[in-house]
C-alpha positions as CSV (number, residue, x, y, z in Angstrom):
1,M,21.4,4.9,30.0
2,K,22.4,6.1,26.5
3,R,19.9,7.9,24.2
4,V,19.1,6.9,20.6
5,V,16.8,8.9,18.4
6,I,15.0,7.9,15.2
7,T,14.8,11.2,13.3
8,D,12.0,10.6,10.9
9,Y,9.5,8.3,9.2
10,L,9.1,5.7,11.9
11,E,6.4,6.3,14.5
12,P,6.4,5.3,18.1
13,P,6.6,2.9,19.8
14,A,10.0,1.9,18.4
15,S,9.4,-1.6,19.6
16,I,12.0,-3.3,17.3
17,E,14.8,-0.9,18.1
18,S,13.9,-0.9,21.8
19,E,14.1,-4.7,21.9
20,V,17.5,-4.8,20.2
21,L,18.9,-1.9,22.4
22,D,17.4,-3.2,25.6
23,G,19.9,-2.5,28.4
24,V,22.0,-0.3,26.2
25,A,19.9,2.7,25.3
26,D,16.5,4.3,25.4
27,V,14.9,5.0,22.0
28,A,12.8,8.0,21.0
29,C,11.1,8.9,17.7
30,L,11.3,12.5,16.6
31,L,9.0,12.3,13.6
32,A,10.7,15.2,11.8
33,R,9.4,16.0,8.3
34,R,12.0,18.7,7.6
35,T,15.7,19.0,8.5
36,Q,15.0,22.2,10.3
37,E,12.9,20.4,12.8
38,L,16.0,18.6,14.2
39,D,17.5,21.9,15.5
40,G,18.2,21.7,19.2
41,K,17.1,18.1,19.5
42,L,20.3,16.2,18.9
43,K,22.9,17.7,21.3
44,D,22.5,15.0,23.9
45,V,22.0,11.9,21.7
46,D,24.5,9.0,21.6
47,A,23.3,7.6,18.3
48,I,21.0,8.4,15.4
49,I,18.9,6.3,13.2
50,L,17.9,8.2,10.0
51,C,15.4,7.3,7.4
52,H,14.9,9.4,4.2
53,E,12.7,12.4,5.0
54,V,15.4,14.6,6.5
55,T,19.1,15.3,6.0
56,I,22.1,15.2,8.3
57,N,24.0,18.0,6.8
58,E,27.0,19.9,8.0
59,A,24.9,22.2,10.2
60,V,23.2,19.3,11.9
61,V,26.5,17.5,12.4
62,A,27.8,20.6,14.2
63,Q,25.1,20.0,16.9
64,L,26.2,16.4,17.6
65,D,28.1,16.8,20.8
66,R,27.8,13.2,22.1
67,C,26.9,11.2,19.0
68,K,28.9,8.0,18.4
69,V,27.3,6.8,15.2
70,V,24.7,7.7,12.6
71,V,22.9,4.8,10.9
72,R,20.9,5.2,7.7
73,C,17.9,2.9,8.0
74,G,18.2,1.9,4.4
75,V,20.7,1.5,1.6
76,G,21.3,5.0,0.2
77,F,23.2,7.5,2.3
78,D,23.2,10.6,0.1
79,N,21.2,12.5,2.7
80,I,24.1,12.4,5.2
81,D,27.2,14.6,4.9
82,L,29.8,11.8,5.2
83,K,32.8,14.1,5.4
84,A,31.4,16.4,8.1
85,A,30.5,13.4,10.2
86,G,33.9,11.8,9.6
87,Q,35.8,14.9,10.6
88,R,34.0,14.9,13.9
89,G,34.9,11.2,14.3
90,I,31.4,9.9,13.8
91,P,31.0,6.8,11.7
92,V,28.1,6.7,9.3
93,C,26.6,3.3,8.5
94,N,23.9,1.9,6.3
95,V,21.9,-1.3,5.9
96,P,23.0,-2.6,2.5
97,D,21.6,-6.0,2.5
98,Y,17.9,-5.7,3.3
99,G,15.0,-5.5,0.7
100,V,17.0,-6.9,-2.2
101,D,14.2,-9.2,-3.3
102,E,11.5,-6.6,-2.7
103,V,13.1,-3.9,-4.9
104,A,14.0,-6.4,-7.6
105,D,10.4,-7.7,-7.6
106,H,9.1,-4.1,-7.7
107,A,11.3,-3.2,-10.7
108,I,10.1,-6.2,-12.6
109,A,6.5,-5.6,-11.7
110,M,6.7,-2.0,-12.9
111,A,8.3,-3.1,-16.1
112,L,5.6,-5.7,-16.8
113,A,2.8,-3.3,-15.8
114,C,4.1,-0.8,-18.4
115,N,4.7,-3.4,-21.0
116,R,1.4,-5.2,-20.7
117,G,-0.5,-1.9,-20.5
118,L,-2.1,-2.7,-17.1
119,I,-2.4,0.9,-15.9
120,K,-3.3,2.2,-19.3
121,A,-6.2,-0.2,-19.5
122,E,-7.3,0.5,-15.9
123,R,-7.4,4.3,-16.5
124,L,-9.0,4.1,-20.0
125,L,-11.7,1.4,-19.4
126,R,-12.9,2.0,-15.9
127,K,-15.3,4.8,-16.9
128,T,-15.9,4.1,-20.6
129,L,-15.6,0.3,-21.0
130,Q,-14.4,1.1,-24.5
131,P,-12.6,-0.3,-26.5
132,W,-13.0,-3.7,-24.7
133,D,-10.2,-5.3,-26.7
134,M,-6.5,-5.2,-27.4
135,R,-6.7,-1.7,-28.7
136,A,-6.8,-0.5,-25.0
137,V,-3.3,-1.8,-24.4
138,Q,-1.4,-1.9,-27.7
139,P,1.4,-1.8,-28.6
140,I,3.0,-4.5,-26.5
141,F,6.3,-6.2,-27.3
142,R,7.1,-9.7,-26.3
143,I,9.1,-9.9,-23.1
144,A,10.8,-13.2,-23.9
145,G,13.6,-12.3,-26.2
146,A,13.5,-8.5,-25.4
147,T,16.5,-6.7,-23.8
148,M,16.7,-5.5,-20.2
149,G,19.3,-2.9,-19.5
150,I,20.5,-2.8,-15.9
151,V,22.1,0.4,-14.6
152,G,24.2,-0.5,-11.6
153,L,25.1,-4.2,-11.0
154,G,25.1,-4.3,-7.3
155,R,22.9,-6.5,-5.1
156,I,19.6,-5.2,-6.3
157,G,20.7,-4.8,-9.9
158,S,22.0,-8.3,-9.9
159,A,18.8,-9.7,-8.4
160,T,16.8,-7.8,-11.1
161,A,19.0,-9.2,-13.8
162,L,18.4,-12.7,-12.7
163,R,14.6,-12.2,-12.6
164,A,14.8,-10.7,-16.1
165,K,16.7,-13.7,-17.4
166,G,14.1,-16.0,-15.8
167,L,11.5,-14.2,-18.0
168,G,13.6,-15.1,-21.1
169,M,15.1,-11.7,-21.5
170,R,18.6,-10.8,-22.8
171,V,20.3,-8.7,-20.1
172,L,22.8,-5.9,-20.7
173,A,24.4,-4.0,-17.8
174,Y,26.3,-0.7,-17.4
175,D,28.4,-0.3,-14.2
176,P,32.0,1.1,-14.5
177,H,32.6,0.1,-10.9
178,V,31.5,-3.5,-11.1
179,R,33.8,-6.2,-9.7
180,P,35.5,-8.1,-12.5
181,G,33.7,-11.4,-13.3
182,T,30.3,-10.3,-11.9
183,D,29.0,-10.3,-15.5
184,K,30.2,-13.9,-16.0
185,V,28.6,-15.1,-12.7
186,L,25.3,-13.5,-13.7
187,G,25.4,-14.4,-17.4
188,V,24.9,-10.7,-18.5
189,T,26.8,-8.6,-21.0
190,L,28.6,-5.4,-19.8
191,V,28.3,-2.5,-22.3
192,D,28.9,1.2,-22.3
193,W,26.2,3.7,-21.4
194,E,25.2,4.7,-24.9
195,T,25.0,1.0,-26.0
196,L,22.7,0.2,-23.1
197,L,20.4,3.1,-23.8
198,Q,20.2,2.4,-27.5
199,S,19.8,-1.4,-27.3
200,S,17.4,-1.9,-24.3
201,D,13.7,-2.4,-24.5
202,I,13.5,-1.8,-20.7
203,V,16.1,0.3,-18.8
204,S,16.0,-0.3,-15.0
205,V,18.0,2.0,-12.7
206,H,19.7,0.5,-9.7
207,T,22.6,2.8,-8.9
208,P,23.3,4.8,-5.8
209,L,23.1,8.6,-5.9
210,T,26.5,10.1,-6.2
211,D,28.1,13.1,-8.0
212,E,28.7,10.7,-10.9
213,T,25.1,9.4,-11.2
214,R,23.1,12.5,-10.3
215,G,20.9,13.4,-13.3
216,M,22.5,10.7,-15.5
217,V,19.2,9.8,-17.0
218,N,18.6,13.2,-18.5
219,A,17.1,14.6,-21.7
220,A,20.1,13.5,-23.8
221,A,20.0,10.0,-22.4
222,L,16.2,9.7,-22.9
223,A,16.6,10.8,-26.5
224,Q,18.9,7.8,-27.1
225,M,16.3,5.3,-25.9
226,K,14.0,3.4,-28.3
227,P,10.6,5.0,-28.9
228,S,9.2,1.7,-27.7
229,A,11.3,1.5,-24.6
230,I,10.3,1.7,-20.9
231,L,12.3,3.3,-18.1
232,V,12.1,2.0,-14.5
233,N,13.6,3.7,-11.5
234,T,13.5,2.1,-8.0
235,A,16.9,3.5,-7.0
236,R,17.3,7.1,-6.1
237,G,15.1,9.9,-7.4
238,A,17.7,12.4,-8.5
239,V,19.4,9.9,-10.8
240,V,16.6,10.6,-13.2
241,D,15.8,14.1,-14.5
242,T,12.0,13.8,-13.9
243,D,11.2,17.0,-15.7
244,A,13.0,15.7,-18.8
245,L,11.2,12.3,-18.3
246,A,7.8,14.1,-18.2
247,A,8.6,15.8,-21.5
248,A,9.8,12.6,-23.1
249,L,6.6,10.8,-22.2
250,E,4.4,13.6,-23.5
251,L,6.3,13.7,-26.7
252,E,6.2,9.9,-27.0
253,Q,10.0,9.8,-27.1
254,I,9.7,6.7,-25.0
255,A,6.8,4.4,-24.5
256,G,6.4,4.3,-20.7
257,A,8.0,4.6,-17.2
258,G,7.7,3.1,-13.8
259,I,8.9,5.5,-11.0
260,D,9.1,4.7,-7.3
261,V,11.4,7.5,-6.2
262,L,11.5,11.2,-6.8
263,P,14.2,13.9,-6.4
264,E,12.2,15.5,-3.6
265,E,9.6,13.7,-1.5
266,P,6.8,13.6,-0.8
267,A,5.4,14.2,-4.2
268,E,4.0,17.6,-5.1
269,I,1.5,18.6,-7.8
270,S,4.0,21.2,-8.9
271,M,6.3,18.5,-10.2
272,P,5.8,18.1,-13.9
273,L,6.0,14.3,-13.8
274,V,3.4,14.1,-10.9
275,A,1.1,16.5,-12.8
276,L,1.4,14.4,-15.9
277,W,0.6,11.2,-13.9
278,Q,-2.5,12.8,-12.4
279,Q,-3.9,14.1,-15.7
280,E,-7.1,12.5,-17.0
281,R,-6.5,12.2,-20.7
282,V,-7.3,9.8,-23.5
283,P,-5.2,7.9,-24.3
284,P,-3.6,7.9,-20.8
285,V,0.1,8.2,-20.4
286,N,1.8,4.9,-19.8
287,L,3.2,6.0,-16.4
288,V,3.2,4.0,-13.2
289,M,4.2,5.7,-9.9
290,T,4.5,4.3,-6.4
291,P,5.3,6.2,-3.2
292,H,8.9,5.1,-2.5
293,S,7.6,1.7,-1.5
294,A,9.7,-0.6,-3.6
295,F,11.8,-1.6,-0.5
296,Y,8.8,-2.5,1.5
297,S,7.4,-5.8,2.7
298,D,6.4,-6.6,6.3
299,Q,9.4,-8.8,6.7
300,G,11.8,-6.4,4.9
301,L,10.8,-3.5,7.1
302,V,11.5,-5.6,10.3
303,E,14.8,-6.7,8.9
304,M,15.9,-3.2,8.0
305,R,15.0,-1.8,11.4
306,R,16.5,-4.7,13.3
307,K,19.8,-4.5,11.4
308,A,20.0,-0.7,11.9
309,A,19.5,-1.1,15.6
310,Q,22.1,-3.9,15.8
311,E,24.7,-1.6,14.2
312,I,23.9,1.0,16.8
313,R,24.3,-1.6,19.6
314,R,27.6,-2.8,18.3
315,V,29.1,0.8,18.2
316,L,27.7,1.8,21.6
317,Q,29.2,-1.4,23.1
318,G,32.6,-0.5,21.8
319,Q,32.7,-2.8,18.8
320,A,33.5,-1.8,15.2
321,P,30.6,-1.3,12.9
322,L,29.9,-3.7,10.0
323,N,28.8,-1.3,7.4
324,C,30.7,2.0,7.8
325,V,30.4,4.1,4.6
326,N,32.6,7.1,5.6
327,E,35.8,5.3,6.7
328,R,37.9,7.5,4.5
329,F,36.9,10.6,6.5
330,L,37.4,9.2,10.0
């Protein structure tokens, strides 16, 4: 019987994966919290399911003597060295089509929470009950007729754009790699990066983390946004310079932010954005944070895990994977 390990995040029993891989492989959960905890535990594995708390780097790949496939249980795969795996003949796959609705819903929810002052009012009024009127949440701009700027017009960015249009918003999008005609299908306007930043009332990030996108929402980008604008990031943490974001919020260069992902997780008090979020101050900062949970629903988690295991089953049974992301290195 072949051996499959889930490196991190998911706790035993791996009932979903075991059901999908029944008769093909045994499944074990390693529960690693740091990459170093994988040392010596992967030499005899036939396949790996990876979440987001550890990294399959070149040193880890060097230990994979039997591994036939690595599957990222999620969309982003920046925590896997695609080239190193490919050079050893190991395909790396992801699950690109789960959680689209969940993340799009979460992005819109964060935007609305910031716009309507829900968290500001909660923090300000819970203890004092004053002022019990619109002063606790103002200013608020009208969502209908406002402009949403979508950064990355893939599956989730497109779903978020359609939700924004349903709220009566004008939608701009920046994506230099978008397939021609996507903007026409969705009824959005493609613009350059500077125009999106300068024109949007809400900027929502939906891009993968690549060398091109790492740190693209930096101090210079934030300085181009409207003082009344809101930033939302439900994509990858390192796309946003969170230290620069903390400074922009403190200086009121922008009006609010909704952040689901951080460059390093779990959150630490030493991170300026986290420290700002935890501060008890009057008036409170218009900052909403969630613990990398935008992807989650009960149904979405099952779908993600099942599809990851199905990709493993295909490869271990000699079939081609459906969602290989490192073909150019194989």
